[in-house]
C-alpha positions, 0 to 999 in steps of 0.5 A: 543235516540237510534243511528244508529251505523254508525251514533254514534258521537265519539266527544259527551260526554254520560253517562252510561245509554246513552252509554247502549242505544247505539247500539255501548255498545254490539260491541267493544267499551267502554265508559270512561270519557263520549266518545265512544273509541273503543276497538282493538280485542285481539290476539291469544296469548291475548285471550289464557292467558285470557282463562288459567286465566278464565279456572282455576278460573272455576276449582277452583271453579266449582260451582261458591260457591266463585264466578263468572268471565266474560271475556270483560263484561262492568263494572259501575266506575262512571256515564261517565265511564263503561271500559271492562277489559280482566276479572272481579269477583264477589265475590258470597257473593254479590249476583251479579245479571245478567242484560243487563247493565253495570255490577257493580265493580268487585271484581277483575279485569285482563289486560292482555297488548297487543303488541301495550301497550308496544311498548313504555313508552307512550304507555304502560302509556297510557295503564295504565290508565285504570288500575289507573281508575279501582284503584281509583273507588275501585276495590280492586284489579287487576292482569296486566299480561305482556306478553312481559316480563312474569310478571303480576303485583298485585295492590291493590285498594289505592296503585299506585305501584305494591304491588307484580311482579310475575315472571314466577317460582311464583304462582299468588293467587286470596287472599282474594277475591278467597280464596284457589286459585293458578294458576303457572305464568309460564303456562301464557306464556308456 
């Protein structure tokens, strides 16, 4: 059953399949634990950071022989959850095919924290729930970009704490997911 956007019930629980059938699936919503959650519009700085990372990924592998990235694509992490990382990356070896549905679990997810995410410890913990859910679902690597602190924290599946915290003088690398990829952290915050 497809509901008009203004009549969707935000208290109702949905499966990913039901979510995909809603008009909201193409809009700024995520499915979190079966509920529709409205995503905020990213600001200029947030969008610019995403652009810098994706441009670097594309420049590193213009023929997409290693893999490909998408910005703000819904990814299926369970029967009732389809969050939307700022960037998702899939290795070419997985042969992921495009569909109109939520994408499969990525090999790398990138989350850029917004000003509202870092205004308090409570807000930051709330923002990090998405990161922990991606890791718990099996995403091998998640990069969390914090513009307020000018840092990038690198998380690996199975670990609750970051394995690296990179500052402006460091290089962000693609590890096993994007071999040979490197990006100066300072370029994200210039």
